[in-house]
Each structure stands twice: as structure tokens, then as C-alpha cells.
C-alpha positions, -999 to 999 in steps of 0.1 A, spaced: 391 206 -544 415 180 -537 433 200 -513 401 202 -493 396 165 -489 414 151 -458 404 115 -459 429 102 -486 456 123 -464 439 106 -429 441 69 -446 475 75 -456 486 83 -420 466 56 -404 479 28 -431 515 40 -423 515 28 -389 533 56 -369 495 68 -358 487 34 -342 523 30 -324 516 70 -311 481 64 -306 491 35 -283 519 44 -268 499 76 -255 472 55 -242 502 32 -222 507 62 -205 475 75 -196 468 40 -180 500 41 -158 483 75 -146 448 59 -143 466 29 -125 484 55 -100 452 74 -89 426 43 -89 455 27 -66 455 52 -45 417 55 -43 416 16 -32 446 24 -4 419 50 7 391 33 4 405 -1 19 412 20 53 377 33 57 368 3 67 392 -12 85 395 -30 119 402 -17 152 424 -40 166 462 -37 164 461 -72 149 437 -59 122 455 -30 115 490 -44 115 472 -68 85 456 -40 69 491 -23 71 510 -53 55 486 -52 28 486 -17 19 525 -28 14 514 -49 -9 495 -26 -28 518 -3 -30 541 -32 -47 514 -40 -67 504 -4 -82 540 -1 -84 545 -31 -110 513 -22 -128 529 12 -137 560 7 -144 552 -27 -168 526 -6 -185 554 23 -189 577 1 -202 555 -7 -225 545 22 -238 579 29 -245 580 -3 -262 555 5 -285 566 39 -294 603 23 -300 587 -8 -323 601 -5 -357 577 8 -385 574 -20 -412 549 -15 -443 519 -34 -438 528 -48 -401 518 -23 -375 481 -37 -355 501 -76 -353 532 -67 -333 509 -42 -313 485 -68 -305 511 -93 -300 527 -67 -275 494 -61 -259 487 -95 -247 522 -97 -230 512 -70 -217 480 -83 -203 497 -115 -192 521 -96 -171 499 -70 -158 476 -100 -145 505 -121 -136 522 -94 -113 489 -79 -97 475 -116 -87 508 -125 -70 514 -99 -50 481 -92 -38 472 -133 -30 503 -125 -7 493 -94 8 462 -107 13 472 -142 30 495 -119 51 469 -99 58 447 -128 72 473 -145 87 484 -113 112 446 -106 117 434 -137 126 408 -135 99 394 -102 116 404 -83 87 393 -106 60 362 -83 50 385 -58 35 394 -82 9 355 -80 -1 366 -46 -24 386 -68 -42 364 -104 -50 371 -98 -85 412 -103 -80 411 -124 -51 394 -157 -45 367 -155 -21 377 -179 12 360 -186 42 366 -208 77 398 -206 98 425 -179 89 451 -201 83 435 -223 57 416 -192 43 454 -176 41 468 -205 25 439 -213 -1 442 -174 -12 480 -176 -17 480 -207 -37 449 -201 -58 463 -164 -65 500 -178 -71 488 -204 -95 460 -176 -108 491 -155 -115 511 -180 -131 481 -191 -149 476 -154 -165 513 -150 -177 512 -180 -195 479 -173 -213 491 -135 -220 527 -150 -233 509 -180 -254 481 -160 -271 509 -134 -284 532 -163 -295 501 -185 -313 495 -149 -329 526 -144 -343 530 -183 -351 498 -173 -371 509 -146 -389 543 -168 -397 519 -193 -410 501 -169 -434 534 -151 -448 548 -184 -456 518 -194 -479 519 -164 -494 551 -167 -502 549 -200 -516 519 -189 -537 536 -165 -551 573 -181 -558 
């Protein structure tokens, strides 16, 4: 009877940590592929409703270059962090916290890289197209702040708020990771003090 019970073996596999490392490393690799597919889809969608003037087309082309750079950063960061997850040292009882810290840093890095590149690309698109291509940014309202008015102040507002958001996002991801590490260190020291 014990040979057909798989739950103890499954629980042992989960508690060792290699299970989580492998699963999350592969999930991050799948996220890399999903980012590439999503970026291609977004690029196609942005070209569909583009302006017809030469300024608008050139502005959209500049934004597409920024989109390619952002897509590369997302894919590369996710791939590198997948390798980091796969290479994490395996310490008994310490799997989820180091993984969570790494994922928090990754979240900040992804947000900062996308916000910085897309705000620069969006501002350049607004300035080059004299505001004509601004409706194309409606697809990206969740990432880029909505701006209105004249082209130069709108592009400047987009650039400054995007770069500030990128810096705060990176700071937030790294701060959350460090706070989690600090809490773990406090818990470890408290446990060590009670035993000693």
C-alpha cells in the first residue's frame, strides 16, 4: 500500500525546493516567449490605426523602435532572471523567500525599463508628429500617463512622468526585496536568540 501513495513523495519534492526552482524558471522562460508574442501583436495593432501624414508615420516609426527596445529589455531581463532562478543555491527550508525577493526585483526592473523606454519613445512620437500620432498612445494608457494640449508640453509631461515612474518602480521593487530580506534576517536572528 505505501508504494501507491504518491502524496508523501510529492510533498518531499515540493519541500526540497528544486520543484519551485524548476517551475518558476520555466514560467519565466514562458513569460519571455509571451512578451515577444505580445510585443509583436502590439506593434501590429499600433500600425493599424496610424496617421497618414509623413510626420505621423515617422513619429510612429520612432515609437516602434522604442517598442522594440522595450520588448528586448523585457525578454532579456526575464530570461536572465529565469537563469538566476535555475542557478539559485538550494538551502533546506529557504526556497520561497529568495525566489520572492528575486521576483520582486524583476518586477521593478521590468516596470522601470518599460516605462523609461516607452515614455521616451512616446514623447519623441508626440514631438515628431506634432501631436498627430498621439491617439496611437491610447493603446498604452495603462503604462503611459494620458496627456493633452500642445505637442511640446504633452511630450515633456509624458517624458518626465514616465521617467519618474520608472525610477519609483525600480526603487519600489528593490525596496520590497530588501525589506523581505530584512524581515527574514530578523526572524532568523530571533529564532537563533531563543535557541541559544
